N, C-alpha and C positions, 0 to 999 in steps of 0.2 A: 422552613428549610427544605430544599429540594432533596429528594431521595437520590443517593449516589448510585450510579449505574455500575453494577458489579461485573457486567459482561464485557464492557469496554471502558477504556480510560487509563492513561498512563502519564505521569508527571514528565515534563520535558527533560530530556537528557538522561533519564534513568532507564534501566533495563529490568523488566520483570516479565517472565513468561507465564501464561495462563494455559490450562488444559484446553484442548480444542472444544469449541462450543458450536452446536448447530445453529445457535442464535446468530452467529456471525453472518451466515448466509442471508437470514431474514433481515438483519440490519443493513447489509449491503443492498438488497433489493429495495428496501424502503428508501435508502439514501439515493440510489440511482433514480428512482421515480421523482424524488424531490429535486435532484440536480436537473433532470430533464425539464421539469416544469419551470424551475427558476431561470434556466438558460434561454428559454423561449426561442427566438430566431438565431441564437448561437448554437443551434441544434447539434448535439453530439453525434458524431459518426458512429461511435461505439463507446460503451462504458463497460469496463471489466473489473471484476473483483480480483485483485492480485495480492502478492505477499503471502505470508504464512497463514493468515486467517482464511485464505481461500483454498487451503489444502486440507481435506478431511484427515483428522488424526494428529496433525502437527500441533505441538505447543507453539504459542505465538505471543509476541507483545500484543496486548489487547487493544489494538488500534486497527480499524478497518482501512485497508489500503485500496484506493480506487484509482484506476487509470482511465483517462477519458481523452478522446480525440474529438476535435471540432472541424466543421467544414472549412471555415475560413480562419486560419491561425492568426491572421492580422487583426481579428476582432477580439483578441484576448483582453484588451482593456475594457471592452464592454462586459465581457464575461466576469472580470474581476469585480466590477461594481455589483453585478447580479449575484455573484456568489457571496459577497459580503452581506447581502440581505438575508441569507440563510445561515449566517454564522461562520463563514470561511474567512480566514486571515491569509492574505497573500504574502508569500515569503520570497518571491523572485525565483531564480533558477535553483537556489539553495544547493550549489555544488554540482549540479548536472546541467551542463549547457544544452539548450534546446527543450528544456522542461520548465513549465510554470508550476510551482509547488504551493499548496495551500494546506493549512491545518484547521481543524475545527475542535472546539471544546476546551474546557479547562477542568480537569486534566484532558489531554488530547484524546479524542475518540476517533477521529478520522484524519487520514492523509489523502489528499487529492493531487494527482499528477496529471497535468494537461500537456499533451504532446501531439505532434503530427502522427497520423496513422502509419506513415512511412518511416518513422524514426526508429533508430536502433534500440532506444529504450523500450519502446512499445513491443518490438519483436522479442527482446530479452525477457521482459516481464512475463509475457504470455508463454514463451518457450520454457522458461524455468518452472512456472506454475504447472503447466501441462505435463512436463516431464516428471515432476514430483507426484502428481496425481496418478500417473500411469506406472511408476516404478517405486513400489512400496519400500523395497530394500534401501534405495537411495534416500527416500523420505525419512526412513528410520535413522540412517546415518546422519542426515542433516539435523534431525531433531536432537540426537545425542550431542552433536557438536554445539548446537545453539544452547542447550541446557548447561553444558560445561562453560561456555563463554559467558553466559548470563550470570553464573555464579562469580566468575572472575572479574567481570566488568559491570557490576550492578549500578554503579554511579557514573558510567562513562559510555554512553550509547555510541559515540563515534568510534571508540576503540573496539566495542563489540561488533559493529558493522564492518570495520576494517579487518578484524580477525576472521570473519566469515568469507571474505572476498575471494580467497584462493579456491575454496570449496565451490562457491557459486560460479566462478569462472570456469572451473573444470566441468561442472554439470552443464553450463551453457554451451561449451564446445561440443559436448556429446549430444545434447538436445538439438542443437542447430545443424548437426551433421546428419541427422535422420530425416 
């Protein structure tokens, strides 16, 4: 029997927050290297650790969120096959037009978002992450909101995500105006 990873992993559709772990950075770096190797000539333009696991001090759903851009977005079908060889399951756009979404693990340990580097999604993910990293008071407010919503929506990840959206949009408007 395989040892369960206690640092990452969450059952699909559920919400559970874990205290921040420095291991998340290490796990991202390890996965980024694996992705780069697996993608070969679908060479990523950039790979970034995004989401709450990328912000020191934040509690987060214990899933490593990775955003990746590739040189030739038309080659996504080749990338899908290569990513499958390292355990990624392709989920289509999964509600975000212009994104190719993948999950890894059972329970889920990684989310991979493949987009164009000029996409609004890419800009938003990096702006939000960077703003929270630089503005601790905002990160604390976001953390408090997430903990409250996680208690309310333990078995409904879609409702949890939707309930955070007004806060996220407000921060994005501030972050992108700087």
